[in-house]
N, C-alpha and C positions, 0 to 999 in steps of 0.2 A: 678630475676623477678618472681612474684607470678603467680600461675595458674589462668586462667580466670574462674570465677564462672558461670557455665552454667545452674544452677538450675532455674526453673521458680519461679515466686513469690509464686504461690500456694505451690510448693514443699518446698520452704524456710519456709513459715509460718507453714506448717504441721510439719516440723522438729522442729521448735521452740516450738510448742504446746506440742509435744512429750517430748522434753527436759524439759519443765516446769514440766510436770507430773512426770518425772523421778527424778528431783531434789527434788520435794515435797516428793515423796515416800522415797528417800534416807535420807532426813533430818528428817522425822518423825520416821524412823526406827533406827536412829543413837543412839549408846550407849554413845556417848561423849556429855557432856553438853546438855542434852535433852531439857532443858528449853529454851536456846538461839536458838537451831536449830528448835524447835517447832515454836517460834515467827517468825523466818526467813522463815520457810515453809509456814506459814499463809500469809506472804506478797507475796512470789513468786506465791502462788496458785492463787492470784487475777489477775495474768497476763492472765490466760486462757480465761475468757469471752471476754476481749478486743481483744486478738489475734484472736479469732474465728470470731469476727465481721469484723476485718480487712481482714481476709482471704476470707470471703464471698464477699468482695468488691474488688476483684482482679483486674478488668479492670481499675478502677479508681486509685487504690493504686500503681499499678506497674510502678512507676516513679523512676528516679535515686536518687532523694533526699530522698524519703521514703525508697528505698531499702538500701541506705547507713545507714540510722538510724536503720533499722531492723537488718542489718549485725552487727552494733555496739552492739545492744542488744544481738545478738547471741554470740558475743565474751564474753560479761559479764556473760551470762548464763553458758557458758563453764567454766569460772573461778569459778562460783558458784558451779558447779558440782564437779570440782577438789577439791575445799575447803571442800565440804561436805564429799567427799570420803576419804580425807587425811588431817584431821584437825591438825594444829600444836598447841600443848597445851600452849606453851609460849605466842604466839601472836594471839591466836585463836579469841578472841572477837574483837580485832582490825581489823583483816582480814574480819570477817563477816560484820562489820560496813562499811569498805571500799567498799566491793563488793556490799553491799546494796545501798550505795550512787552512785556508778558507774552505777548500774542498773537504778537508778532514773534519772541520767544524760542522759543515752541512751533513756529512755522513754520520757524525756523532748524534746530531738531532734525529736523523732517520733511525738510528739504532735505539735511541730512547723512546721514540714513538711506536716502535714495532714490538710491542709486548708479546704478541701472539705468534711470532714466526718461530720456525724450528731452531733448536739449539745449534745445529750445524751451520745454518745460515747466519745466526747471530755471531758465531765465532768468526766466520769469514769476514763479516762486516767489521767486527771488533778489531781483528788483526789488521785489516787495511786502514782502519781509522787510526790505529796506533802509529803505523808507518807514516801516514800522511802528516800527522801532527808532529812527528819527531824529525821530519825530513829537513836536511840542511844541504844547500847546493853551493858549490864553488867551481871555478874553472878546472880545478885539478882534483876534485874529491867527489865521492858519492854520498848519498843521504846517510845521516847518522841518527841515533835514537836517544831521546830523553823525554818520552811522550807524556808521562803522568803530570809532571809539574806544568808542562806546556799547555795540556788540556784544561787543567784547573784554572790557570791564569788567563787563558785566552778563549774560554768557552763563549761561543756565539749563539744567541737564541733568536729565532725568528718570531717576531710579534704576530699575533693572530690576525691583525688587520693588515699590516704591511711588513715586509721583511726588513729587519734592521739588524745591523751588527753591533752588539753590545759587549764590551770586554769587562769582566769583573776584576777587584783587588784580590789576592789569592784567597780561595774559599776552602777552609779545612772542615773536618767533620763537625767540630764544635760550632763553626759558623752555620752549617746546615741546620743543626738543631735550633740554634738561636733564631735564625730567620724563619724557620717553620713556626716557632712560637710567636714571635713578635714582629716579623717583617711585614711591610706593606704589600700590596698586591703584586707589584713587580718583583720585590725581593723574595716574596713567598713563592712566586712562580719559578725563579731560578733555584731556590732551595729544593723545590719538589723535583726539578730535573736532576739536581745534584744527588738527592736521596735515591731517586730511581737508578742513577748510575752506580751509586754505592751498593745498592741491593743487587743490581745486575752483575756487578763485578765481584760480588761476594766479599767486599771489603768490610762489611759489617755483619755481625752475627745476630741470631734471634734473641740472644741474651741482651745485646746492645739495644735492639728494638724495644725490648721489655723495660730495661733499665732507664732508657731515655724517655719512656712514655710516648713513643711515636704514634701508636694507635689512638690513644685519647687525644693527642695533639691534632691528628688528621681529622678525627670526627668533630672536634671542637671548631676547626676551621671550615669544615664542609658546608655548614649552613650559611656562612656569611661570605663565602668566596665568590670570585667571578666565575662565569660558566666554564671557561677553559681550565681554570684551576680545579674546579669541582670534578671535571672529567678525569684529570690526572690523579687526583686524590683517590677516586673510586678505583681507577686502574691499579694504583699502588696497593690499595687495600685488598683487591682481588688477588694480586700476586702474593701478598703476605699470607692471606687465608689459604691459598692453595699449597704454599710451601710448608706450613706448620699448623698443626691442629690446635696448639695452645694459642696461637695468634687468633684463630677463628673463634675460640671460646671467649676471648677478650672483646670481640666485636658484637656480641649478642645482647648487650645491655639494652633495655627497652628504649632508653633515650637515643642510643646510637641507631637502633632499628627505626625509630620514628624519623630521625634525620634522613636515613636512607630512603624511607617511603616518600618523603618530599621530593626526592630526585626522580621518582616515578612520574611526576607531573611535568617534568622539564623536557628539554629538547631530545631528539631521537637518540643521539649517541649516549647522552647521560642516562636516559631511561634504560637503554640496552645494557650498559655497564652495571647500573644499579640492580636491575632484576637478575643479571648474571651473578652478582655478588650474593644476593639473597638466596639464590638457588644453592649456593655453597653451604648455606646455614640450614637448609631445609631438613637435613637428617637429624637435627637436634630437637628433641621433643619440646624443650623450653621455648625454642623459637616459634614452633608451630602454635603454641598456646598464646605467646605474646603478640605475634603479628596479627592474629585474627582480631585482637582488641584495639589495634592501632587504627584510628579513624581514617577512612578513605583507602586503606591498604587493599582490601579485597576488591573494592569498586575499581581502583586503578588497574589491578591485575586483570580483572575481567575485560576492561577496556583494551588493555594491551593484547590479551588473548585474541580479541576480535579485530586487532589493528593490522596495519599493512607491513609491519616489520617482522619478517619470518623468524629471525633469531630471537627477538624479544617475545614474540607470540609463543614460541616453543618453550622458552624459559618460564613465562607466566603460567603456561599450562602445567609445567612440572610443579611449580609452587602451589597452584590451586589444588592439584592432585594430592600433594603432601598435606596441605592444610585440611583437606576434606575428611581426614580421619576424626576430626572434631565436629560433632553435630551442629554446634553453634556456627562454626565456620561455614558448613554446608548451607545453613539457613541464610547467612550473610551473602553467600554467593548467589543464592536464589533471588534474594532481594535486589541484587545487582544484575539479574537477568541471565545467570549461568546456572542451569538446572540439573546438569548430569549427576553431580553428587547427591542432590536431593532425591532424584529418581532412583539412584542406586540404593539409597537407604530404604525407599519404598519397596524395592524388590528383595533386598537381602538383609535389611537391618533387623534389629530386635523389635518386638511388638511395641515397646515404648518409643523407639526411634520412629517407627512407622506412624504412630499416632501423632508424634511431634511434627513430623513433616507434613502429614495430611492436614493437621490443624492449621499449620502455618500457611499452606496453600489456600485453604478456605478463607483466610483473612487477608491475603495479599491483594493489592490493587493491581491486577494483571492487565497489561495491554493485549490486544489481539495477537501481536507479534509474539509475545511471551506465551500466550495460550497455545499458539501454534508450535512453538519450540517444545513445550511440555508434552504436547501430543506426539510430536515427532520423536522425542527422546524416550517415549514409552511409559508415560506416567499413568495412563488410563487403565491399562490392564491390571497392574498391581493394586490400584485403588478399588477396582471392581472386585478383586479377590478379597480385599479387606472387608468390603461391604458384605460380601457373600458369606465369608467364613469367620470373620472376626467377632470379638465380643462387642457389647453395646457401644463402648467408647470408640472402638475401631470403626464400627459401622457408621456412627454419627459423623466422625471426622472425615471418613472416606466419602460419604454422601455429600457433605458440605464442600469438600474439595472438588468433587465431580460437578457439583452445581456451578461452581465458578468456571471450570473448564468448559462446560457445555454451552457457555455463551458464544463460543466460536463455532460457526456452522461446520467447519472442517472436522471438528472433534466429534460432532454428532454421529458421523459414520463410524468412527472408531468405537463410540459407545455402543452402537447397535451391534457391531461385529463382536463386541466383547460379551454379548448375551445379556445385557443389562435389562432389557425390556421385561422379560419374563420374571426376573428377580424383583423389579420394581412393582409389578402387578401382584406378585406373591406377597410382598410386604403390605401393599394397600389392602389386600383381602384379609390380612392377619388380624386376629382379635386379641393377640397377646398384648397386655397392657404395657409391658416394658418397652415394646416396639412402637408405641403410639407416637412418640416424639420424632420418629423417623419418617412418618407418613408425609408431612408437609414438604421437606426437601425432596423426598422421593417423587411426589406428584409434580414438583417444579421441574425436576429433570425430565420426567415423562413428557411434560408440555413442550420442552425444548426438543427432545428427541423426535417428537411427532412432526416437527417441521420438515423432516427428511422423508422422502417417498420410500426410503428403504424400510421404514417401519411397517409397510404394507406386506412384507413377507409373512407377517403373522396376521392372518385374515380375521382372527377372533379378537384382536386387540380392542377394536372399537366397541364391540359387544360387551367385553369385560368392563370397559370404562363406563359405559352407559349404566350397567348394573350397579356400579359403585356410587353413582351420582347422589342417590337419596340416602346413602349410608355414610356420608362424609361431612366434615366440617366445612364452613363457608370458604376458607382458604383453599382447601383441597378441591372443593367443587369448582372454584375458579380455574385452577390448573387443569382439571379434567375437561372442562368446557373448552379451554384454549386448545388442549390436545385434540379433542374431537373435531373442532373446527378446522385445525390444520390437516387432519387426516381426511375429512370429508372434502376439502378443497383440492386435494391432489388430483391431477388430471387422470392418473391411472387408477383411481379409487372406485371405479364403477361397481365392482363386485362388493366392496365394503359398503358403499352407499345403499346398494340393494338390500344388503343384510341389515343395515340400520333401519331401513324402511320396514322390513319384515319383523324387526324387533320393536316396532312402534316408537321410533326415536322422536318424531315430532310430537306425538301424543304425550310422551314422557317429558318433553321440554316445555310444552305450553303453560303448565302451572308456574314455571319459573318467571313468566311475564308479570306475575303478581308480586314478585319478590320486592321487599323493601330495600334489600341490599342492591344498590344500583349497579355494582360491578357484575354480580351474578346475572342480573336482568339484562345488562348490555351484552354479556358474553353469550347468554341464551339466545338473544335476538340475532347475534352474529351467526350462531350455528343454525338456527331455523332458516335464516336468509340463505346460507350456503346450501343447505339441503333443498330449499325451495327452488333454487336455480335448476337443480337436476331432477327434482321430484315434485313438479307442480300439481300433479293429480292427487298425490298424497296430501298436499297442502289444502286442496279443495275439500277433500273428505274430512279433514280434521279441524279446519278453521271455521268455527261457527260465528254467529253474530256477537256473542260475548267477547270472543277472542279478538275479532276485528275491531270492536269498539275499544277494547283495551289497548290495542296497537295505536288506534287513532288518538287515544288519550295520552299515550306516551309521546307521540309525535308533537302534539300541541303543547305539552307541558315540559318536556325534557330540555335541559340546557346543554346537553351533549350533542354536538354535530354528528359524531359517529353513531350514536344511538339512534338519532333521527334517520340517518342514512340507512341503517340496517332495517329499521321499522318500515320506512317507506319502500325499501327494496323488497321486503316480503310482500307488500301489497302489489308492487309492480310485477311480481312473479306469478300472481294469481291469474289463471287463464281468463282471457277476455270473455269467453263463453260462460263464465261463472257469473250470471246476471244478478244472483242474490247478493254478491259482494258489491256490485254497482249500487244496488238499492240501499244497502246498509251504509255505504259511504256517502250517498246523497242525503240520506236521513241524518247522518252525523255532521252534515254541512262541512264536508272534508275539503271541498274544492278551494274555498278561501284560505284555508290553512296551508294547503300546498303552495298556492300563489304567493302568499306572504313569505314563505320560506325562501323562495328565490328572489322575490322583489326586494326584500329587506337585507339581502346579503351582498355587501360590497367589499368583502374581505378578499385578499389576494388568493389566487387559486392554490389549493392544496389537494393531495390525493383524497382526503375525506370530503372536501367540498365537491370535487368532481363526482365522487360516488353518490353524494346526496343529489346533485343535479341530474345525474343519469337515472337515479331512482324516481325522482319527481317526473322526469320526461317519460319514463316507462308507465307511470300511473296515468299520465295525461292521454296516452293512447286509448285507455279505457273511456275517458271522458270525451273523446272526439270520435267515438265509434260512428261510422257513417250510417249504420242502420238505425240510429236514434237521433233524429234531427233536433228534437226538443233538448236533449242532453247537450248536443253540440252548441245550440244557441245559448243555453244556460252557461256553458263554459265560456263562450265568447263574451257574454255579458259580464262575467267575473274577470275578464282581462286575460284570458288564456293566450290569445294570438300575440300580443306584444311580448308576453313571457316566452313563447316559442321562438319568436324572432331573436330575442336576447340569447337564448340557448344556441340558436343557429349561428350567431356571429361570434360568441365567446365561449361556448361550451366545449367539452371534450368530444372526440370523434363519435363516441357512443351516444352522448347527449344530442349531438347534431343529427345523427341518424334517426333517433327517436322523435326529435322535434320535426324533422322533415316528414316522417311517417304521419304524425298528427296533422300537419298542414295538408298533406295529400288527402287525408280522410275528410278534413273540413271542406276542401275544394271540390270534392266529388258531388256535393249537394248545392254548390253555388248556382248552377244552371236552373235548378228547380226553385231556388229562393230569390233569384233576380226579379227585378220589377221591369216589365216590358216598357217600351217607350210610351205607348198609348195604353194606359191601364186605368180601368175604372176604380181600382183600389187606391190610386194616388189621390188623396184628398187635396193635398197641396202639391203643386208642380215641383218636381225635383230640380235642383240646380244643374247647370251644365257640367260642373265638376263631378257630379255623381255618376255621369254616364260612363259606362265601361265598354271600350272598343272590343275587348275580347268576348265578353258575355252578351254584347249587343243589348244592353239594358242598363238600368240604374242599379249600381252595386254599392254596398256599404260593408265596412269591415265586420261589424258585429251582427248585422241582420241578414247578410247574404254570404258571409264567410269568404269574401273574395280575396284571393292572394294578390291579385294585381293592385287593388286598392290598399291592401295591407303593406305593399312594398316588399313582398317576400321573394319575388322572382330573382332580382339581382343577387341577393346573398346566396340563394340556391345555386345560381350559375357560378358564383365565386368558389363554392365548394368543389364543383366539377373541375375548375381550373387549378385548384390546389393540389398538394402532393398526397394528402391523406385519402384513402379510397374506401373507408368504412361506410360512409353515408351515401355513396354513389347511387345505389339502387333506390333508396328512399327519395333522394333528390330527383332522380329521373321519373319516379312515380308521381311526384308533385307536378313536374313540368308536363307530364302526359295528361294531366287533368285539364290542361288548357287546349288540348287537341282532340277533345271528344267530337264525335261525328258532326254534331250541329255547329260547332264553332272552330273546327280545325284550321280553317284558313285564317280566321282572326288571331288564333293562338300562334300560328306560324309567323304572322306579321309582327306580333309583339315580341316573340322570342328573337326574331331577326333584328328587330329594332334595338334590343338591349345587348346585341352581340353574343347571343346565346348559341347560335348555330356553329360558330367556329369552336366554341368550347365543347360542344357535343362531338364534333368531328375529331377534335384532338383527343378527347376522352377515349374514343374507340381504339386508340393505339395501346391503351394500358389497362382498361377495366377488366373485371371478371366477366364470365360468360353471361350470367343472368342480367347484370347491368348492361352489358353490350347488347343483349336482346332488346332491352327497353330503349336503348339509345338508337338502335336501328329502326325500331318501330316509329320513334319520334322523327328521325331523319327522313324516313320514307314519306311521311305526311308533309313535312316541310318542303321536300323536293318535288312534290306534286305541283307547286307553284312555279310557273315558267321562269319568273324573275330570279327565284332562289336557285333553280336548277342551273341557270346560266352563271349566277354569281358564285355559287359554292360547289358547282359540279366538279371542277378540276381538282380542288383540294380533297373533296370527298372521294373521288375516283382512286386516288393514290392509296388512301387508307383502305378502301373497300377491296381493291385488288390484292393488297397484302393480307387482308382478312380471308379472302377467298382461297389464297394459296397456303397460308400458315395458321389461320384461325381454327377455332373449334368446329367440328363437322356440323354441330347443331345450328350454327349460324349461316351455313352455306346457302340454304334456300332464300333467306331474307336478303343476304348480300347479293345473290344473283338477280333477285327482283330489282334491287336498287341499281345495279349495274345496267340492267336492261332499261330501266327508267332513264338512265343517263346515256342510253344508246351505245354503251360499251359492249353489251352482249345482246344477242337476238333473244326474243321472248321464248324461243324453243330450246334455249341452251340446256345442256345436260345438268347444269347447276340447279335447275328447278326440281 
C-alpha cells in the first residue's frame, strides 16, 4: 500500500514548477542530441506560465479530480527528467516522443478537470495540449501536428484510486452517446470525459445536445453511477445550464430535481456541485414550488447552511432565501431549525401569514437551542404586537407561540422588555367574554415571566395578582400562585413582600389550605412558606389553632413530599417564642408524625427530600427548647436524639446546622438531669457503663439528654473537619456545653481524647467571626490544662499569631489572652 501524499496543493504546484525549470535547464545543457532536446525543452518550458496561474488559484483548484490530474503530470515530468539525465542512444527519439505525448495526455486530463478556470487560461492549456499531442521528433526535423486524431486514439485517463494509462479504440461522437447510454462504469467514465471535451471544444451544439437527449441520459445515469462519475455528471450539467436557458428548463423535471437532492446527502464535492446547480434553477418559480415538496430537500439545505463548507453554505443560503417566498417552505425551514424566514413573515407578512406562522410555532416541539435562535432572530417582539393589536385569532396564536418560547429563561428577559407584563395583567382583568379563552395562556406566560427578577420593575404586579386570585378559574389560580411565589422568593423583593404583607397576603391565602384541589392547596402552601421565611411575625398574627391543625392534618395525610415539606416548613418558620403554637402541636401529637417522616424515609437524596429534612429539623428546635425540660424529655422519649444524629451524619448543611442547634439545647440541661454517684434517688445501683466522665455522674440518653452517651460528639467534630462551614457555629455551641464551669476540665479531657482539639485549631484558620469567637472560648478553656497547653500550644500559637495580625479586630482581646496563656505575650500586652 502506497504512502499517503500529505503535500498541500500549493506545495505540489511549487514542486512541479521547480521540476519544469530543472528539466528545461538539463535539456538545454545536454551534450546528447542537442537539437531534439532543445525542441523538447521549448515545449516543457511552456508549462511554467499555466502552472503558476493554477497555483495562484489554490482554493478553487484543490479538488480531488484536479489533484489527480496534477499528480499524473508530476509522474510524467519525473519520467522526462530521468530521460534527459540518462538518454538511451538506440531508442532516444522514440522515448522523447512517448514522454511528450504522455505529458500531453496528463495536461488534457487537467484541462478536462478545470471547469472553473478562466477562458484565457483554458486556451493556453488547450494550445499546449495540442502541440504536445501532435509532436513528432527526428534527428533532422522539428515537431509536426495532427493532434485531434492522436488525442482521440491515445486518450489516457487517471483512475481515481491509482494512476493508470489506458488507451481507447478510436472514439467518435456516436460512440460517446452510445457509451453514455449503455456503457459500464469504466466506459461511461471515458464517455463523460469525451463529452466534456466535445462541449469544451464546441464540437457539438445545443441542438445536438437536445437531439441526442444528453440531459435525460445524464440524469438517468446520475442515481446509479459511481461517486467520481456522479461528480463529473453534475459538473457537465452545471456547464450546460449556464450556457443555455433551454438546457436549464429541461433539467427542472421533478424526478430530475429529486435525483439532484439525493446528491445533497453525499460527499463534500458532490454536495457542493449539486447545490451550485440547484442555485442556477432558483430563479424559476416552478422549481421553488417543486423543491419544497421533495422530501429531505429543505432539511439538507439547512444542514449545509450550518456546515463547514463556505461555498456550499453560501449557495444553500441563496436557495433557502429563494424558497422562502412560499409560506409552506418557510414552515418546513422552521421545522428544520432555520427560523429567519418565519420571523420575517411574523414581522412583515399578511395577517393570515402571521397567524399561520404563530400557530405553527405554538405547536412545534422546540429544543432550547431553537427557542434561543427564535429569540435572537427577533420572534418575540412581533408576536407581542400581534397579541396587543391583532384580532382574536391573532391574539390566541401569538399567546400560544409566546407560551412555547417562554420556556427558555433567556427569552423571559426579552418578554419583559417587550412590555408584555402590563398587557397580560390587562387581559386577566378584562371581563370581555370573547377574551376569556386567552386568560389561561396569558396566566401561564405570566407565571414564567415571574421567574425573572426583572419583573420587579413593576412594584404593583404582586398586588394585582393577589386581587385576581379569587376572581379566576382553578387553572389560572395555579398560574397566579406560581407567579406570586416566584416574585416573593426573589432576593431583591423586600419592598414587594412588605407590600404583600400590607395587602393581607397570608390572610388571603389561608382559606386555600382547605381546597380540595390539591394543586392549588400545594401552591398556596408554597407561597405561605416563602412569605413566612421573611414575615414570621405576620404568620404569628394570622395563624390560629384551626390553621395550625389544618397544616398538621395535611402533613399527616398528604402523599406529596413537596407538600409535606412546605407545610412543615411553615411550622418551622413560626417564632420559638410563639408558645401557643407549641401547645397546639403537642395537643395534636405532632412529634411522632415528624419523627416518622424522617425515620421511614430511605429514598435517595433529592432537593425536595432535603427541604423536608431541613423543615423537620427546624421544628425540632422548638421541641428541644432548653427552657422547657419536660418538653425536651418528651422529645427524647419519642426518639428525637437518634433522629438528630441521623440528620447530623447524612443531612444537608442546613439540616446539620439545625440538628446541632437542637443537640446543643438538649445538652444544656444534662448537668441538672444527671444522677450523682451517691444519690438517694437511685433505687437500683446504676451500672458502671452508665457513668459519664464528663458530667461526673450517671447519664442516659433519654433521661439526662447526654451527648457523650448518645455518641454525638465525634460526628460534630467531623463537621468541623469537613469543608462545609454552614453548621460550624451550632456545632461549636454543642461542644461548648461540655465545658460549663462545673465540668470544663472533664469536657476538655473528652474533647482531647477524641482528637477534637486539632479540629478546633484547624477550624480557626477558615471559620466566620462568630464561630471563631466560640472556638476561641473553647480553646481558652482546654489550654488551661497544662498537659494540653504543652501538647497543642505550638500549633495553636501559629494560628493565633496569624489571627492577631490578620483576623477580625473583635477577636484580638481573646487571641491576646490565649497568647499570654501560652506565654507568647505578657499579660500587660496592648492586645488586651
